[in-house]
C-alpha positions as CSV (number, residue, x, y, z in Angstrom):
1,M,108.3,105.3,105.6
2,Q,106.0,103.8,108.2
3,A,102.3,103.3,108.3
4,R,100.4,105.3,111.0
5,M,98.6,102.2,112.2
6,K,97.6,98.8,111.0
7,N,95.1,98.9,108.2
8,P,91.5,99.0,109.7
9,V,90.6,95.8,107.9
10,F,93.0,94.0,110.3
11,L,91.5,95.6,113.4
12,V,87.8,95.3,112.7
13,P,86.6,91.6,113.0
14,D,85.5,90.1,109.7
15,A,86.2,93.3,107.6
16,L,88.9,91.7,105.6
17,Q,86.8,88.6,104.9
18,A,83.9,90.8,103.8
19,L,86.0,92.8,101.4
20,H,87.6,89.6,100.0
21,A,84.2,88.1,99.5
22,L,83.1,91.2,97.6
23,G,86.2,91.1,95.5
24,K,85.6,87.4,94.7
25,A,82.0,88.1,93.8
26,T,82.9,90.8,91.3
27,T,85.5,89.0,89.2
28,K,83.0,87.4,86.7
29,G,81.8,88.9,83.5
30,L,84.6,91.3,82.7
31,P,88.0,90.7,81.4
32,A,90.5,90.5,84.3
33,S,92.7,93.1,82.4
34,T,89.8,95.6,82.4
35,I,89.2,95.2,86.1
36,Q,93.0,95.6,86.8
37,L,93.2,98.7,84.5
38,V,90.3,100.2,86.5
39,H,92.0,99.4,89.8
40,L,95.2,101.0,88.6
41,R,93.6,104.2,87.2
42,A,91.5,104.8,90.4
43,S,94.6,104.2,92.5
44,Q,96.6,106.7,90.5
45,I,94.0,109.3,90.9
46,N,93.7,108.7,94.6
47,G,97.5,108.6,95.2
48,C,97.5,105.1,96.7
49,G,101.0,103.9,96.3
50,V,100.2,100.4,97.6
51,C,97.5,99.9,95.1
52,V,99.4,101.5,92.2
53,D,102.3,99.2,92.9
54,M,100.2,96.1,93.4
55,H,97.9,96.5,90.4
56,A,100.7,97.4,88.0
57,R,102.6,94.3,89.1
58,E,99.5,92.2,88.7
59,L,98.9,93.5,85.2
60,K,102.5,92.9,84.3
61,Q,102.4,89.3,85.7
62,H,99.3,88.6,83.5
63,G,101.2,89.7,80.4
64,E,100.2,93.3,80.1
65,S,102.7,95.4,78.1
66,D,104.8,98.2,79.5
67,V,103.3,100.5,76.9
68,R,99.8,100.0,78.2
69,L,100.9,100.2,81.8
70,F,102.7,103.5,81.3
71,G,99.8,104.8,79.2
72,V,97.0,104.3,81.8
73,A,97.5,107.7,83.4
74,A,97.1,109.3,79.9
75,W,94.7,106.8,78.4
76,R,92.8,109.5,76.5
77,D,95.9,110.5,74.6
78,T,97.2,107.1,73.7
79,P,96.1,104.6,71.1
80,F,96.7,101.6,73.4
81,F,93.2,100.9,74.8
82,S,90.1,99.4,73.2
83,E,86.8,101.4,73.1
84,A,85.4,99.2,75.9
85,E,88.5,99.9,78.1
86,R,88.2,103.6,77.4
87,A,84.6,103.5,78.5
88,A,85.6,101.6,81.7
89,L,88.4,104.1,82.4
90,A,86.1,107.1,81.9
91,L,83.5,105.6,84.2
92,T,86.3,104.9,86.7
93,E,87.5,108.5,86.6
94,A,83.9,109.9,87.0
95,L,83.1,107.6,90.0
96,T,86.4,108.2,91.6
97,R,86.1,112.0,91.3
98,I,82.5,112.0,92.3
99,G,82.7,115.2,94.3
100,D,84.4,117.2,91.6
101,R,81.2,118.2,89.8
102,P,77.5,118.1,90.5
103,D,76.8,115.5,87.7
104,A,79.8,113.3,88.3
105,V,78.6,110.4,86.1
106,T,77.1,112.2,83.1
107,D,74.6,110.5,80.9
108,E,77.2,110.6,78.2
109,I,79.8,108.6,80.2
110,W,77.1,106.1,81.3
111,A,75.8,105.7,77.8
112,E,79.3,105.0,76.4
113,A,79.9,102.4,79.1
114,A,76.4,100.8,78.4
115,K,77.4,100.5,74.7
116,H,80.2,98.1,75.7
117,F,78.9,96.4,78.8
118,D,75.5,94.8,79.6
119,E,73.7,95.5,82.9
120,Q,75.4,92.6,84.7
121,Q,78.9,93.7,83.5
122,L,78.1,97.3,84.5
123,A,77.2,96.1,88.0
124,V,80.5,94.3,88.2
125,L,82.3,97.4,86.9
126,V,80.6,99.8,89.3
127,L,81.3,97.5,92.3
128,N,84.9,97.2,91.3
129,I,85.3,100.9,91.1
130,A,83.6,101.4,94.4
131,Q,85.7,98.7,96.0
132,I,89.1,100.0,94.8
133,N,88.2,103.5,96.0
134,L,87.5,102.0,99.4
135,W,90.8,100.2,99.5
136,N,92.6,103.4,98.3
137,R,91.0,105.4,101.0
138,L,91.9,102.9,103.7
139,N,95.5,102.8,102.6
140,V,95.9,106.5,102.1
141,A,94.4,107.2,105.5
142,V,96.8,105.0,107.4
143,K,99.8,105.7,105.0
144,Q,100.1,102.1,104.1
145,V,103.6,101.6,102.6
146,A,104.1,100.1,99.2
147,L,106.5,97.1,99.3
148,G,107.9,97.3,95.8
149,R,107.3,93.6,95.5
150,A,104.5,91.1,95.6
151,W,102.6,90.9,98.9
152,T,102.9,87.6,100.8
153,P,100.6,86.1,103.5
154,D,103.1,87.2,106.1
155,D,102.8,90.8,105.0
156,L,99.0,90.6,105.4
157,K,99.4,89.2,108.9
158,A,101.7,92.1,109.9
159,G,99.2,94.6,108.6
């Protein structure tokens, strides 16, 4: 497997720094595991091998169980997630599949998320969902290859 080209964030000046700044700004207020579960689920939906590999590895490194990792794709049918995590995953699916129906984020999905997260947390959640979808689309477009190991600074320089 080979990528079509370098990832656009390495070719457009300041793009990588801007996305890293957004990522850093949106880490506060939610459990890191919730953010990573959201990243993993969106990446599964979008078929982004790089992000599925990376976020599964990050979850595992932070002590996440195999049972929960394996269950993310079928979270509705497993007992492994809290109600807040389920609300975050439902919102992730709705925002990731925004073009699949006219009212992608229904009032019901939003209300369930709002039961578990305050306005600031919802802002962080929505920004994380949007950001992972951007990364997924960049990686899928250029056919970025998953490494099957943790990324290093040298990997990022190579693009």
